BADO-158698 format. One line per 3 residues: number of its first residue (from 1); their letters; for each residue x, y, z of N, C-alpha, C, O, CB. Coordinates in Angstrom, 1 decimal. Glycine has a CB too. Layout:
NUM = A = X Y Z X Y Z X Y Z X Y Z X Y Z ~ ...;
This chain:
1 = MTS = 19.3 1.0 26.1 17.9 0.9 25.8 17.6 1.7 24.5 18.0 2.8 24.4 17.1 1.3 27.0 ~ 16.9 1.1 23.6 16.5 1.8 22.4 15.1 2.4 22.5 14.3 1.8 23.2 16.6 0.9 21.1 ~ 14.9 3.4 21.8 13.5 4.0 21.8 12.7 3.3 20.8 13.2 2.9 19.7 13.6 5.5 21.5;
4 = PTL = 11.4 3.2 21.0 10.5 2.5 20.0 10.4 3.4 18.8 10.4 4.6 18.8 9.1 2.3 20.6 ~ 10.3 2.7 17.7 10.1 3.3 16.4 8.8 2.9 15.8 8.3 1.8 16.0 11.3 3.1 15.4 ~ 8.2 3.8 15.0 7.0 3.4 14.3 7.3 2.9 12.9 8.2 3.4 12.2 6.1 4.7 14.2;
7 = STT = 6.6 1.9 12.5 6.7 1.4 11.1 6.0 2.4 10.2 5.3 3.3 10.7 6.2 0.0 10.9 ~ 6.2 2.3 8.9 5.5 3.2 8.0 4.0 3.2 8.1 3.3 4.2 8.1 5.9 2.9 6.6 ~ 3.4 2.0 8.4 2.0 1.9 8.5 1.5 2.4 9.8 0.3 2.7 9.9 1.6 0.4 8.3;
10 = DEI = 2.3 2.5 10.8 1.9 3.0 12.1 2.1 4.5 12.2 1.8 5.1 13.2 2.7 2.3 13.2 ~ 2.7 5.1 11.2 3.0 6.5 11.2 1.7 7.4 11.5 0.7 7.1 10.9 3.6 6.9 9.8 ~ 1.9 8.4 12.3 0.8 9.3 12.6 1.0 10.5 11.8 2.1 11.1 11.8 0.8 9.6 14.2;
13 = LTA = -0.1 11.0 11.1 0.0 12.1 10.2 -0.9 13.2 10.6 -1.9 13.0 11.2 -0.3 11.6 8.7 ~ -0.5 14.4 10.3 -1.4 15.6 10.4 -2.3 15.7 9.2 -2.1 15.1 8.2 -0.5 16.9 10.7 ~ -3.3 16.6 9.4 -4.2 16.8 8.2 -3.4 17.4 7.1 -3.7 17.1 5.9 -5.4 17.8 8.7;
16 = AEV = -2.5 18.3 7.4 -1.7 18.9 6.3 -0.9 17.9 5.6 -0.7 18.0 4.3 -0.8 20.0 6.9 ~ -0.3 16.9 6.3 0.5 15.8 5.6 -0.4 15.0 4.8 0.0 14.6 3.7 1.2 15.0 6.7 ~ -1.6 14.6 5.3 -2.6 13.8 4.5 -3.0 14.6 3.2 -3.0 14.0 2.1 -3.8 13.5 5.3;
19 = AAI = -3.2 15.9 3.4 -3.6 16.7 2.2 -2.4 16.7 1.2 -2.7 16.7 0.0 -3.9 18.2 2.6 ~ -1.2 16.8 1.6 -0.1 16.8 0.7 0.1 15.4 0.1 0.4 15.4 -1.1 1.2 17.2 1.5 ~ -0.1 14.4 0.8 0.1 13.0 0.2 -1.0 12.8 -0.8 -0.7 12.2 -1.9 0.0 12.0 1.4;
22 = TKI = -2.2 13.1 -0.5 -3.3 12.9 -1.4 -3.5 13.9 -2.5 -4.3 13.7 -3.4 -4.6 12.7 -0.7 ~ -2.9 15.1 -2.3 -3.0 16.2 -3.2 -4.5 16.7 -3.2 -5.0 17.1 -4.2 -2.6 15.8 -4.7 ~ -5.1 16.6 -2.0 -6.4 17.1 -1.8 -6.3 18.4 -1.0 -5.6 18.4 0.0 -7.4 16.0 -1.1;
25 = PLG = -7.0 19.5 -1.3 -7.0 20.7 -0.5 -7.3 20.4 0.9 -8.2 19.6 1.2 -7.9 21.8 -1.1 ~ -6.7 21.1 1.9 -6.9 20.9 3.3 -8.4 21.1 3.6 -9.0 20.4 4.5 -6.0 21.8 4.1 ~ -9.0 22.1 3.0 -10.4 22.4 3.3 -11.3 21.3 2.9 -12.3 21.0 3.5 -10.8 23.7 2.5;
28 = TLR = -11.0 20.7 1.7 -11.8 19.5 1.3 -11.6 18.4 2.3 -12.6 17.7 2.6 -11.4 19.1 -0.1 ~ -10.4 18.1 2.7 -10.2 17.1 3.7 -11.0 17.3 5.0 -11.5 16.4 5.6 -8.7 17.0 4.0 ~ -11.0 18.6 5.4 -11.8 19.0 6.6 -13.3 18.7 6.4 -13.9 18.2 7.3 -11.6 20.4 7.0;
31 = YWR = -13.8 19.1 5.2 -15.2 18.8 4.9 -15.5 17.3 4.9 -16.5 16.9 5.5 -15.5 19.5 3.6 ~ -14.6 16.6 4.3 -14.8 15.1 4.2 -14.8 14.5 5.6 -15.5 13.6 5.9 -13.8 14.5 3.3 ~ -13.9 15.0 6.5 -13.9 14.5 7.9 -15.2 14.8 8.6 -15.8 14.0 9.2 -12.7 15.2 8.7;
34 = HAR = -15.7 16.0 8.4 -17.0 16.4 8.9 -18.2 15.5 8.4 -19.0 15.1 9.1 -17.3 17.9 8.7 ~ -18.1 15.3 7.1 -19.1 14.5 6.4 -18.9 12.9 6.6 -19.7 12.1 6.2 -19.2 14.8 4.9 ~ -17.8 12.6 7.2 -17.4 11.2 7.5 -17.2 10.4 6.2 -17.6 9.2 6.1 -18.4 10.5 8.3;
37 = TGP = -16.7 11.1 5.2 -16.4 10.4 3.9 -14.9 10.2 3.6 -14.6 9.5 2.7 -17.1 11.1 2.8 ~ -14.1 10.9 4.3 -12.7 10.9 4.0 -12.0 9.8 4.8 -12.7 8.9 5.4 -12.0 12.2 4.4 ~ -10.7 9.8 4.9 -10.0 8.8 5.6 -10.3 8.9 7.1 -10.5 10.0 7.6 -8.5 8.9 5.4;
40 = RSF = -10.2 7.8 7.8 -10.5 7.7 9.2 -9.5 8.6 10.0 -8.3 8.5 9.7 -10.5 6.3 9.8 ~ -10.0 9.4 10.9 -9.1 10.2 11.7 -9.4 10.0 13.2 -10.4 9.4 13.5 -9.3 11.7 11.3 ~ -8.6 10.6 14.0 -8.8 10.6 15.5 -8.2 11.8 16.1 -7.4 12.5 15.5 -8.2 9.3 16.1;
43 = KLG = -8.6 12.1 17.4 -8.1 13.2 18.1 -7.0 12.7 19.0 -7.1 11.7 19.7 -9.2 13.9 18.9 ~ -5.9 13.5 19.0 -4.8 13.2 19.9 -4.4 14.5 20.5 -3.9 15.4 19.9 -3.6 12.6 19.1 ~ -4.7 14.7 21.8 -4.4 15.9 22.5 -5.3 17.1 21.9 -4.8 18.2 21.9 -3.0 16.3 22.5;
46 = GLT = -6.4 16.8 21.4 -7.3 17.8 20.8 -7.0 18.1 19.4 -7.7 18.9 18.8 -7.2 19.0 21.6 ~ -6.0 17.5 18.8 -5.6 17.7 17.4 -6.0 16.5 16.6 -5.9 15.4 17.0 -4.1 18.0 17.3 ~ -6.4 16.8 15.3 -6.8 15.7 14.4 -5.6 15.1 13.8 -4.7 15.8 13.4 -7.7 16.3 13.3;
49 = RYR = -5.6 13.8 13.9 -4.5 13.0 13.4 -5.0 11.8 12.5 -6.2 11.4 12.7 -3.5 12.5 14.5 ~ -4.2 11.3 11.7 -4.5 10.1 10.8 -3.4 9.1 11.0 -2.3 9.4 11.1 -4.7 10.6 9.3 ~ -3.8 7.8 10.9 -2.8 6.7 10.8 -2.6 6.5 9.4 -3.5 6.5 8.5 -3.4 5.4 11.5;
52 = RAD = -1.3 6.3 9.0 -0.9 6.1 7.6 -1.6 4.9 7.0 -2.1 5.0 5.9 0.6 5.9 7.5 ~ -1.8 3.8 7.8 -2.5 2.6 7.3 -3.9 3.0 7.0 -4.4 2.4 6.0 -2.4 1.5 8.4 ~ -4.6 3.8 7.8 -6.0 4.2 7.5 -6.1 5.0 6.2 -7.0 4.8 5.4 -6.6 5.0 8.6;
55 = VDA = -5.1 5.9 6.0 -5.1 6.7 4.8 -4.9 5.8 3.5 -5.5 6.0 2.5 -4.0 7.8 4.8 ~ -3.9 4.9 3.7 -3.6 4.0 2.6 -4.8 3.1 2.2 -5.1 2.9 1.1 -2.4 3.1 2.9 ~ -5.5 2.6 3.3 -6.7 1.8 3.1 -7.8 2.6 2.4 -8.5 2.1 1.5 -7.2 1.2 4.4;
58 = WLA = -8.0 3.8 2.8 -9.0 4.7 2.2 -8.7 4.9 0.8 -9.6 4.9 -0.1 -9.1 6.0 3.0 ~ -7.5 5.2 0.5 -7.1 5.4 -0.9 -7.3 4.2 -1.8 -7.8 4.3 -2.9 -5.6 5.8 -1.0 ~ -7.0 3.0 -1.3 -7.2 1.8 -2.0 -8.7 1.5 -2.2 -9.1 1.1 -3.3 -6.6 0.6 -1.2;
61 = AQY = -9.5 1.8 -1.2 -11.0 1.7 -1.4 -11.5 2.7 -2.4 -12.4 2.3 -3.2 -11.7 1.9 0.0 ~ -11.0 3.9 -2.5 -11.4 4.9 -3.5 -11.1 4.4 -4.9 -11.9 4.5 -5.8 -10.8 6.2 -3.2 ~ -9.9 3.8 -5.0 -9.5 3.2 -6.3 -10.4 2.1 -6.7 -10.8 2.1 -7.9 -8.0 2.8 -6.2;
64 = ETT = -10.7 1.2 -5.8 -11.5 0.0 -6.2 -13.0 0.4 -6.5 -13.6 -0.3 -7.3 -11.5 -1.0 -5.0 ~ -13.5 1.5 -5.9 -14.9 1.8 -6.1 -15.1 2.8 -7.3 -16.2 3.2 -7.6 -15.5 2.4 -4.9 ~ -14.0 3.2 -7.9 -14.1 4.2 -9.0 -14.5 3.4 -10.2 -13.8 2.4 -10.6 -12.7 4.9 -9.2;
67 = DRP = -15.5 3.9 -10.9 -15.9 3.4 -12.2 -14.9 3.7 -13.2 -14.5 4.8 -13.5 -17.3 3.9 -12.6 ~ -14.4 2.6 -13.9 -13.4 2.8 -14.9 -14.0 2.2 -16.2 -14.6 1.1 -16.1 -12.0 2.2 -14.6 ~ -13.9 2.8 -17.3 -14.4 2.2 -18.5 -13.7 0.9 -18.8 -12.5 0.8 -18.7 -14.3 3.2 -19.7;
70 = TPP = -14.4 -0.1 -19.3 -13.8 -1.3 -19.7 -13.1 -1.1 -21.1 -13.8 -0.5 -22.0 -14.8 -2.5 -19.8 ~ -11.9 -1.5 -21.2 -11.2 -1.3 -22.5 -12.0 -2.1 -23.6 -12.5 -3.2 -23.3 -9.8 -1.8 -22.5 ~ -12.0 -1.5 -24.8 -12.8 -2.2 -25.9 -12.1 -3.6 -26.2 -10.9 -3.7 -26.2 -12.8 -1.4 -27.1;
73 = RKE = -12.9 -4.6 -26.4 -12.4 -5.9 -26.8 -12.1 -5.9 -28.2 -12.8 -5.4 -29.1 -13.4 -7.0 -26.4 ~ -11.0 -6.6 -28.5 -10.6 -6.7 -29.9 -11.4 -7.9 -30.5 -11.6 -8.9 -29.9 -9.0 -7.0 -30.1 ~ -11.9 -7.7 -31.7 -12.7 -8.7 -32.4 -11.7 -9.8 -32.9 -10.6 -9.4 -33.4 -13.5 -8.1 -33.5;
76 = KK = -12.1 -11.0 -32.8 -11.3 -12.1 -33.3 -11.6 -12.2 -34.8 -12.7 -12.1 -35.3 -11.6 -13.4 -32.6 ~ -10.6 -12.5 -35.6 -10.7 -12.6 -37.0 -10.8 -14.0 -37.4 -10.9 -14.3 -38.6 -9.5 -11.9 -37.7;
């Protein structure tokens, strides 16, 4: 009998791991969790945890909503 394994998207992360992945200070991540603006989290045995898929989705949403300057258009001659 084999033990079940988690896929990368099912991976359960600690706040410290999410902070390391995103390069966001742990205190900022805690504040965002309190303000409900950071990646979705949940409690597991009283400890805060994150699903890797939720973190990836949050990062993608942040990327998509970030205003980026439009590159200048080249004039046709």
